[in-house]
ROSE-4610 file (N, C-alpha, C; in Angstrom, 1 decimal, always signed):
// ROSE-4610
residu = [M/M/M/S/S/S/V/V/V/N/N/N/E/E/E/V/V/V/K/K/K/L/L/L/N/N/N/K/K/K/A/A/A/A/A/A/V/V/V/E/E/E/F/F/F/E/E/E/V/V/V/K/K/K/G/G/G/G/G/G/T/T/T/N/N/N/A/A/A/H/H/H/S/S/S/R/R/R/T/T/T/F/F/F/C/C/C/I/I/I/G/G/G/D/D/D/E/E/E/D/D/D/H/H/H/T/T/T/L/L/L/G/G/G/N/N/N/S/S/S/L/L/L/R/R/R/H/H/H/I/I/I/L/L/L/M/M/M/Q/Q/Q/H/H/H/Q/Q/Q/G/G/G/I/I/I/D/D/D/F/F/F/A/A/A/G/G/G/Y/Y/Y/S/S/S/V/V/V/P/P/P/H/H/H/P/P/P/S/S/S/E/E/E/P/P/P/M/M/M/V/V/V/Q/Q/Q/I/I/I/R/R/R/V/V/V/Q/Q/Q/T/T/T/S/S/S/P/P/P/D/D/D/Y/Y/Y/V/V/V/P/P/P/A/A/A/T/T/T/D/D/D/A/A/A/L/L/L/Q/Q/Q/E/E/E/A/A/A/A/A/A/E/E/E/T/T/T/L/L/L/A/A/A/D/D/D/V/V/V/C/C/C/D/D/D/I/I/I/L/L/L/L/L/L/E/E/E/R/R/R/L/L/L/E/E/E/Q/Q/Q/E/E/E/M/M/M/P/P/P/S/S/S/V/V/V/A/A/A/E/E/E/D/D/D/S/S/S/K/K/K/Q/Q/Q/R/R/R/N/N/N/I/I/I/I/I/I/L/L/L/Q/Q/Q/E/E/E/L/L/L/D/D/D/E/E/E/D/D/D/D/D/D/E/E/E/D/D/D/E/E/E/E/E/E/E/E/E/D/D/D/E/E/E/E/E/E/M/M/M/E/E/E/D/D/D/D/D/D]
num = [1/1/1/2/2/2/3/3/3/4/4/4/5/5/5/6/6/6/7/7/7/8/8/8/9/9/9/10/10/10/11/11/11/12/12/12/13/13/13/14/14/14/15/15/15/16/16/16/17/17/17/18/18/18/19/19/19/20/20/20/21/21/21/22/22/22/23/23/23/24/24/24/25/25/25/26/26/26/27/27/27/28/28/28/29/29/29/30/30/30/31/31/31/32/32/32/33/33/33/34/34/34/35/35/35/36/36/36/37/37/37/38/38/38/39/39/39/40/40/40/41/41/41/42/42/42/43/43/43/44/44/44/45/45/45/46/46/46/47/47/47/48/48/48/49/49/49/50/50/50/51/51/51/52/52/52/53/53/53/54/54/54/55/55/55/56/56/56/57/57/57/58/58/58/59/59/59/60/60/60/61/61/61/62/62/62/63/63/63/64/64/64/65/65/65/66/66/66/67/67/67/68/68/68/69/69/69/70/70/70/71/71/71/72/72/72/73/73/73/74/74/74/75/75/75/76/76/76/77/77/77/78/78/78/79/79/79/80/80/80/81/81/81/82/82/82/83/83/83/84/84/84/85/85/85/86/86/86/87/87/87/88/88/88/89/89/89/90/90/90/91/91/91/92/92/92/93/93/93/94/94/94/95/95/95/96/96/96/97/97/97/98/98/98/99/99/99/100/100/100/101/101/101/102/102/102/103/103/103/104/104/104/105/105/105/106/106/106/107/107/107/108/108/108/109/109/109/110/110/110/111/111/111/112/112/112/113/113/113/114/114/114/115/115/115/116/116/116/117/117/117/118/118/118/119/119/119/120/120/120/121/121/121/122/122/122/123/123/123/124/124/124/125/125/125/126/126/126/127/127/127/128/128/128/129/129/129/130/130/130/131/131/131/132/132/132/133/133/133/134/134/134/135/135/135/136/136/136/137/137/137/138/138/138]
x = [-9.2/-8.6/-8.3/-8.7/-8.5/-7.0/-6.6/-5.2/-5.0/-6.0/-5.8/-6.1/-6.6/-6.9/-5.6/-5.5/-4.3/-4.7/-4.1/-4.4/-3.3/-3.7/-2.7/-2.9/-1.8/-1.8/-2.4/-2.9/-3.4/-2.1/-2.3/-1.2/-0.9/+0.4/+0.9/+0.4/+0.3/+0.0/-1.3/-2.3/-3.5/-3.4/-2.8/-2.5/-1.3/-0.4/+0.8/+1.2/+1.6/+2.1/+3.6/+4.4/+5.8/+6.2/+7.3/+7.8/+8.5/+9.3/+10.0/+9.2/+9.8/+9.2/+8.4/+8.6/+7.9/+6.4/+5.4/+4.0/+3.5/+4.3/+3.9/+4.4/+5.1/+5.7/+5.5/+4.7/+4.4/+4.3/+4.5/+4.3/+3.2/+2.2/+1.1/+1.1/+1.2/+1.2/-0.2/-0.9/-2.3/-2.3/-2.6/-2.6/-3.8/-3.7/-4.8/-5.3/-4.5/-4.9/-3.9/-4.2/-3.3/-3.3/-3.0/-3.0/-4.3/-5.4/-6.7/-6.9/-6.6/-6.7/-5.6/-4.4/-3.2/-3.3/-3.7/-3.8/-4.9/-6.1/-7.2/-6.9/-6.3/-6.0/-4.9/-4.0/-2.9/-3.6/-4.5/-5.1/-5.9/-6.7/-7.4/-6.5/-5.4/-4.5/-3.9/-3.5/-2.9/-3.8/-5.1/-6.0/-5.9/-5.3/-5.2/-3.9/-3.9/-2.7/-1.8/-2.2/-1.4/-0.5/-0.8/+0.0/+1.2/+2.4/+3.6/+3.9/+3.6/+3.9/+2.9/+2.5/+1.7/+2.0/+2.4/+2.7/+2.4/+2.4/+2.2/+3.1/+3.2/+3.9/+3.3/+3.5/+3.2/+4.5/+5.0/+6.4/+6.7/+5.7/+5.9/+4.5/+4.3/+2.9/+2.4/+3.3/+2.8/+2.6/+2.9/+2.7/+1.4/+0.4/-0.9/-0.9/-0.1/+0.0/+0.3/-0.2/+0.2/+0.8/+1.8/+2.4/+2.1/+1.5/+1.2/+2.0/+2.7/+3.6/+2.9/+2.8/+2.2/+3.1/+3.3/+4.1/+3.2/+3.0/+2.2/+3.0/+2.5/+3.2/+3.2/+4.2/+4.2/+3.0/+2.4/+1.2/-0.1/+0.0/-1.2/-1.4/-2.5/-2.7/-1.7/-1.5/-0.5/-0.9/+0.1/-0.1/-1.2/-1.3/-2.4/-3.8/-3.9/-5.2/-5.5/-4.5/-4.7/-5.1/-4.5/-4.9/-6.3/-6.7/-8.1/-9.1/-8.8/-9.7/-9.8/-8.7/-8.7/-9.6/-9.4/-10.2/-11.7/-12.0/-13.5/-14.0/-13.2/-13.6/-13.8/-12.9/-13.0/-14.2/-14.6/-15.8/-17.0/-17.0/-18.1/-18.3/-17.2/-17.2/-17.7/-17.3/-17.8/-19.3/-19.8/-21.2/-22.0/-21.5/-22.2/-22.2/-21.1/-21.1/-22.0/-22.1/-23.0/-24.4/-24.7/-26.1/-26.5/-25.6/-26.0/-26.1/-25.3/-25.4/-26.7/-27.1/-28.4/-29.5/-29.5/-30.5/-30.6/-29.5/-29.5/-29.7/-29.3/-29.3/-30.0/-31.2/-31.9/-31.3/-30.6/-30.0/-28.9/-28.2/-27.1/-27.8/-28.9/-29.6/-30.0/-30.4/-30.8/-29.5/-28.4/-27.1/-26.7/-26.9/-26.5/-27.3/-28.6/-29.4/-28.9/-28.6/-28.2/-26.8/-25.9/-24.6/-24.7/-25.6/-25.8/-26.4/-27.3/-27.8/-26.6/-25.8/-24.7/-23.7/-23.4/-22.5/-23.0/-24.3/-24.9/-24.8/-25.1/-24.9/-23.5/-22.5/-21.1/-20.7/-21.2/-21.0/-21.5/-22.7/-23.4/-22.6/-22.1/-21.2/-19.9/-19.3/-18.1/-18.3/-19.5/-19.8/-20.0/-20.6/-20.8/-19.5/-18.6/-17.3/-16.5/-16.6/-15.9/-16.4/-17.7/-18.3/-17.8/-17.8/-17.3/-15.9/-15.0/-13.6/-13.5/-14.3/-14.3/-14.7/-15.7/-16.1/-15.0/-14.3/-13.2/-12.1/-11.8/-10.7/-11.0/-12.3/-12.7/-12.6]
y = [+39.4/+38.6/+39.4/+39.0/+39.7/+39.5/+40.3/+40.2/+38.8/+38.3/+37.0/+35.8/+36.0/+34.8/+34.3/+33.0/+32.4/+31.4/+31.5/+30.5/+29.5/+28.3/+27.2/+26.4/+25.9/+25.0/+23.7/+23.0/+21.6/+20.7/+19.8/+18.8/+18.0/+17.7/+16.9/+15.4/+15.0/+13.7/+13.7/+12.9/+12.8/+11.9/+10.7/+9.8/+8.9/+8.8/+8.0/+7.3/+6.0/+5.2/+5.0/+5.4/+5.3/+4.3/+3.6/+2.7/+1.5/+0.8/-0.3/-1.6/-2.7/-4.0/-4.3/-3.5/-3.7/-3.2/-4.0/-3.6/-2.9/-3.0/-2.4/-1.0/-0.4/+0.9/+1.6/+2.6/+3.3/+4.8/+5.5/+7.0/+7.2/+7.9/+8.2/+9.7/+10.0/+11.4/+11.6/+12.6/+12.9/+14.3/+14.5/+15.8/+16.6/+17.9/+18.9/+18.8/+18.4/+18.3/+19.0/+19.3/+20.0/+19.5/+20.3/+19.9/+19.4/+19.9/+19.4/+17.9/+17.4/+15.9/+15.2/+15.7/+15.0/+14.8/+15.9/+15.8/+14.9/+15.0/+14.2/+12.7/+12.3/+10.9/+10.5/+11.3/+10.9/+10.7/+11.5/+11.4/+10.0/+9.7/+8.5/+7.3/+7.3/+6.2/+5.9/+7.0/+6.8/+6.2/+6.1/+5.5/+4.0/+3.4/+1.9/+1.4/+0.4/-0.2/-0.8/-1.2/-1.8/-0.8/+0.4/+1.5/+1.9/+1.6/+2.0/+3.5/+4.0/+5.4/+5.9/+7.1/+7.8/+9.3/+9.9/+11.3/+11.8/+13.2/+13.8/+15.0/+15.4/+16.7/+17.3/+18.6/+19.3/+19.8/+19.3/+19.6/+21.1/+21.8/+23.3/+23.9/+25.1/+25.7/+25.9/+26.1/+26.3/+25.1/+23.9/+22.6/+22.1/+21.9/+21.4/+19.8/+19.4/+18.0/+17.8/+16.6/+16.2/+14.8/+14.5/+13.2/+12.6/+11.4/+10.7/+9.5/+9.3/+8.2/+7.3/+6.0/+5.0/+3.8/+3.4/+2.2/+1.3/+0.1/-0.8/-1.9/-2.5/-3.7/-4.9/-5.7/-6.9/-7.8/-7.8/-8.7/-7.9/-6.7/-5.9/-5.8/-5.2/-5.1/-4.2/-4.4/-3.6/-2.1/-1.2/+0.2/+0.7/+0.2/+0.6/+0.3/-0.8/-1.2/-0.3/+0.0/+0.9/+2.3/+2.8/+4.2/+4.1/+3.1/+3.0/+2.9/+2.1/+2.1/+3.4/+4.1/+5.5/+6.5/+6.4/+7.3/+7.0/+5.7/+5.3/+5.8/+5.7/+6.1/+7.7/+8.4/+9.8/+10.2/+9.6/+9.8/+9.6/+8.5/+8.2/+9.3/+9.8/+10.8/+12.1/+12.4/+13.6/+13.6/+12.4/+12.2/+12.4/+11.8/+11.9/+13.4/+14.1/+15.5/+16.3/+16.1/+16.8/+16.6/+15.3/+14.9/+15.6/+15.7/+16.3/+17.8/+18.4/+19.9/+20.2/+19.3/+19.5/+19.4/+18.6/+18.4/+19.7/+20.2/+21.4/+22.7/+22.7/+24.0/+23.8/+24.1/+23.8/+24.5/+25.6/+26.3/+25.5/+24.7/+23.8/+22.7/+22.2/+21.2/+21.8/+23.1/+23.7/+24.0/+24.4/+24.5/+23.2/+22.1/+20.8/+20.4/+20.7/+20.4/+21.2/+22.5/+23.3/+22.9/+22.5/+21.9/+20.7/+19.8/+18.5/+18.8/+19.8/+20.1/+20.6/+21.5/+22.1/+21.0/+20.1/+19.0/+18.1/+17.8/+16.9/+17.6/+18.9/+19.6/+19.6/+19.8/+19.7/+18.3/+17.3/+15.9/+15.7/+16.2/+16.1/+16.8/+18.0/+18.8/+18.1/+17.5/+16.7/+15.5/+14.8/+13.7/+14.2/+15.3/+15.9/+16.2/+16.8/+17.2/+15.9/+14.9/+13.6/+13.0/+13.0/+12.5/+13.3/+14.6/+15.5/+15.2/+15.0/+14.7/+13.3/+12.3/+11.0/+11.1/+12.0/+12.1/+12.8/+13.7/+14.4/+13.5/+12.6/+11.6/+10.6/+10.3/+9.3/+10.0]
z = [-19.4/-18.4/-17.2/-16.0/-14.8/-14.3/-13.4/-12.9/-12.2/-11.5/-10.8/-11.6/-12.8/-13.7/-14.3/-14.2/-14.8/-15.9/-17.0/-18.1/-18.2/-17.7/-17.8/-19.1/-19.6/-20.7/-20.3/-21.3/-21.0/-20.8/-19.9/-19.6/-20.8/-21.0/-22.1/-21.9/-20.6/-20.3/-19.4/-19.8/-19.1/-17.8/-18.0/-16.9/-17.3/-16.4/-16.7/-15.4/-15.6/-14.4/-14.6/-13.6/-13.7/-12.6/-12.8/-11.8/-12.5/-11.7/-12.2/-12.3/-11.9/-11.9/-10.7/-9.6/-8.4/-8.4/-8.5/-8.6/-7.4/-6.3/-5.0/-4.8/-5.8/-5.7/-7.1/-7.1/-8.4/-8.1/-9.2/-9.2/-10.3/-10.0/-11.0/-11.3/-12.6/-13.0/-13.6/-13.0/-13.4/-13.9/-15.2/-15.8/-15.5/-15.6/-15.3/-13.9/-13.0/-11.6/-10.7/-9.4/-8.6/-7.1/-6.2/-4.8/-4.3/-4.8/-4.3/-4.4/-5.6/-5.8/-5.1/-5.3/-4.7/-3.2/-2.5/-1.0/-0.6/-1.3/-1.0/-1.1/-2.3/-2.5/-1.5/-1.2/-0.2/+1.1/+1.6/+2.8/+2.9/+1.9/+1.8/+1.8/+1.0/+1.0/+2.3/+3.1/+4.3/+5.4/+5.1/+6.1/+6.1/+5.1/+5.0/+5.6/+6.4/+7.0/+6.0/+4.9/+3.9/+3.1/+3.3/+2.6/+3.4/+2.8/+3.5/+3.3/+2.1/+1.9/+0.8/+1.0/+0.0/+0.1/-1.0/-1.0/-2.4/-2.5/-3.8/-3.9/-5.2/-5.5/-6.7/-6.8/-8.0/-8.5/-9.6/-10.0/-10.2/-10.7/-10.9/-11.0/-10.4/-10.5/-11.9/-12.8/-14.2/-15.0/-14.4/-15.0/-14.4/-15.2/-14.7/-14.5/-13.5/-13.2/-11.7/-11.2/-9.9/-10.0/-9.2/-9.1/-7.8/-7.8/-6.6/-6.5/-5.4/-5.1/-4.1/-4.5/-3.6/-3.5/-2.2/-1.9/-1.0/-1.3/-0.5/+0.0/+1.1/+1.7/+0.7/+0.7/-0.2/-0.1/+1.1/+1.3/+1.0/+0.6/+0.3/-1.2/-1.7/-3.1/-3.8/-5.1/-5.8/-5.7/-6.0/-5.9/-6.8/-8.0/-8.9/-8.4/-7.8/-7.2/-6.0/-5.2/-4.0/-4.5/-5.5/-6.0/-6.5/-7.3/-7.8/-6.7/-5.6/-4.5/-3.8/-3.7/-3.0/-3.9/-5.2/-6.1/-6.0/-5.9/-5.7/-4.4/-3.3/-2.0/-2.0/-2.6/-2.7/-3.5/-4.6/-5.3/-4.4/-3.7/-2.8/-1.7/-1.1/-0.1/-0.7/-1.9/-2.6/-2.9/-3.3/-3.5/-2.2/-1.1/+0.2/+0.6/+0.5/+0.8/+0.0/-1.3/-2.1/-1.8/-1.5/-1.1/+0.2/+1.1/+2.4/+2.2/+1.4/+1.1/+0.4/-0.5/-1.2/-0.3/+0.7/+1.7/+2.6/+3.0/+3.9/+3.2/+1.9/+1.2/-0.2/-0.3/-1.6/-2.8/-2.5/-3.7/-4.3/-3.4/-3.9/-4.8/-4.5/-5.3/-6.7/-6.7/-7.9/-8.8/-8.1/-8.8/-9.5/-8.7/-9.2/-10.5/-10.4/-11.6/-12.8/-12.6/-13.7/-14.2/-13.3/-13.7/-14.5/-14.1/-14.8/-16.2/-16.4/-17.7/-18.6/-18.0/-18.8/-19.2/-18.2/-18.5/-19.6/-19.6/-20.6/-22.0/-22.0/-23.3/-23.8/-22.9/-23.3/-23.8/-23.2/-23.6/-25.0/-25.3/-26.6/-27.6/-27.3/-28.2/-28.5/-27.5/-27.7/-28.6/-28.4/-29.3/-30.7/-30.9/-32.3/-32.9/-32.1/-32.7/-33.1/-32.3/-32.6/-33.8/-34.0/-35.2/-36.5/-36.3/-37.4/-37.8/-36.8/-37.0/-37.7/-37.3/-38.0/-39.4/-39.7/-41.1/-41.9/-41.3/-42.0/-42.3/-41.4/-41.6/-42.7/-42.9/-43.9/-45.3]
């Protein structure tokens, strides 16, 4: 391990929604994420007029979690829908950016192909492990 390499523990929570009875005010805890996702989603959320407040925090650098707070106007969609829309918009923006990079830089396209092959192999390995665990449980 190099000096600059940090080994973080996996987050205890993958995704959790916190908040009271008001559907227009929620805090979303997303595990294994950091400022990159938090700030990106906050930025997209703040582009909508129906969003009264959007902010994020990382409770502690050693905790692999980001908390995103969303408050929407009473006449706007609930906070959970607003976050989902923002996440879909962010995914679309990332797809467009990657597509443009691949057009301008052929090496990025080749890297994307290699990444997709590796991800597919990892998915297959995960499926095999899940099947093995199910067989052990029976």
